[in-house]
N, C-alpha and C positions, 0 to 999 in steps of 0.2 A: 119365585125370583121377583116377580112383581113388588109383594110386600115387603122384602128385602131392600130393593132399591127405593121404595115410598119411604121407609124408616130412614134410610140414609139421608134421602132428600130432606127430611123434617130435621135432622142433626145437622144437616149443613146449613140450612136455613136458620135454625137457633144461635148459631155462632157456638155452638158446644166444643169446640177446638178440636174435634176429631179429624182424621185423614178421611179421606172420600172413599171408604172402603167399609163393607158390612159383611158379616158372615154368621152363619148358622150351623149347629149340630142338631140334625134331625133324626129322631127314631122309627124305625119300619113302619110304626103306627102314626106317624106322623106329630108325635108329640115333640116339642123342642126343646131339646136338653139343654142347650145353652146358646146365646147369641150376643155378640158384640162387634162394636165398632172399633176402627183403628185407632190406637190411642198413642202413637210414636211422639208425636208433640206435646201434647198434653201431659203424658206421664213419663216425658224425658227417658224414652228407652226406644231405642230402633227396632229392636224385634217386639214391639207390641202391635203387630199387625192384626188386623182384624181375625183372619184365620187363626194364628196363633192365639189369639184371646178366646176365641170361641172354644178351641180344643182345649185350652188350660181350663176355662171354667166347665167344660163336660167333664174332663178328669177328676176336677175337684168335686162335682156333685155326683157322680158315679163313686168316688173313693177309690179310684183306680189310675195308673199310669198308662196302662194298656187298654184302649178301645175296641181292640179287634174282638171279633166273633159274635158282636151285637149287631151288625148291619146299620152301623150309622152312616148317615150322609152328610157331607159337608156343602152347603149351600153358600156360595161367595157371590159377591156383587162383581167381582172381576176374577179374570184367572190369575191363579197364584203364582207369586214372585218365585224367584229362586229358593230363597231362605224357607218361605212357605211350602213348597214342593217336598224339601226335605222332612219338615216338620209332619206334613201329612202322611209322608210314606213312614215316619216313625210309630205315627199315632196309633195307627190301626183302623183308622178311617177306610169304609170301602166302597165308599163312593163320591165321587166330586161332581158336583154342578155350579156352573160359573156363569155369569153375565157377560161381561166386556173382554174381549180379548185382550191380549198383551200388544199388539201393535197399534189399536184405538188408545188403549191406556198411556202409552208412550206418546202419541202423536197429539192426544187432546191435552194431557195433562202433564208430560215432560217426565214423567217419572222414570226412572233406569228400572226396570224389571228384572233385570240379571239374565245370565247367561242360563239356559234351560236345554241341555242336550236331549232330546229324546224323551223328555219327561213323561208323555202321554203312553209310550212304548214301554219305558220302566214302570210304570204304574199297571199297565196290562199284564206285564210280566209277574206282578205281586198281587193280581187280583182285585187293583184298584179300579174301578170304572170310572170313565171320565164323559161328562156331558157338556156343551157348550160350543161356542155361546149361545146364550138364553137369552131373548129378548134385549139384544146389544143395543138396539136404539135408545130405549128406556135409560138403561145404565150410561150409555153415553152422554145422554142429556143432563143426569146427574153431575158427570166429570166436568162437564162444561160450566155448571151452575157453581161447582167448587171452585173451578178456576176464576172464574167472572167475580167472584166474591171474595178474590185475592187469598184464597187457601194457601196453606204453605207446601210446597214442592220440596221435601226435606230429603229427597234421594235424587237429584236432576240428572238427566242424561248428559 
């Protein structure tokens, strides 16, 4: 998680135009299958969230639309939003580890993370493990820096 948050901080500082979120799909042996930043604003596409971008890249790299049965873990700098919860559910990812919780994302950055009724329980029913928040203070400081640098809040609350 520390590595993801630091990559995101570097992108925020570079003015790369990414949103303040980053994600990686990692194999059981620790190999990073794919990683990506949020590119909603730079790509002019509302569903180009970091999690969706990383999953899309992992599917392309592995040549499949179904990531199930591979023990893949999605690491994300923040708790997945409503859209990403659905995308993760459909992807076949077996575990999600996230940094900053929804409440902190909304409080710090003002993003509307969406309605997610019992998402952890629904993941558990489908065998998807969830861990987080992990190192939330580090992630919160990255979000605060994004806001301080006048980062675009493209889906405000």
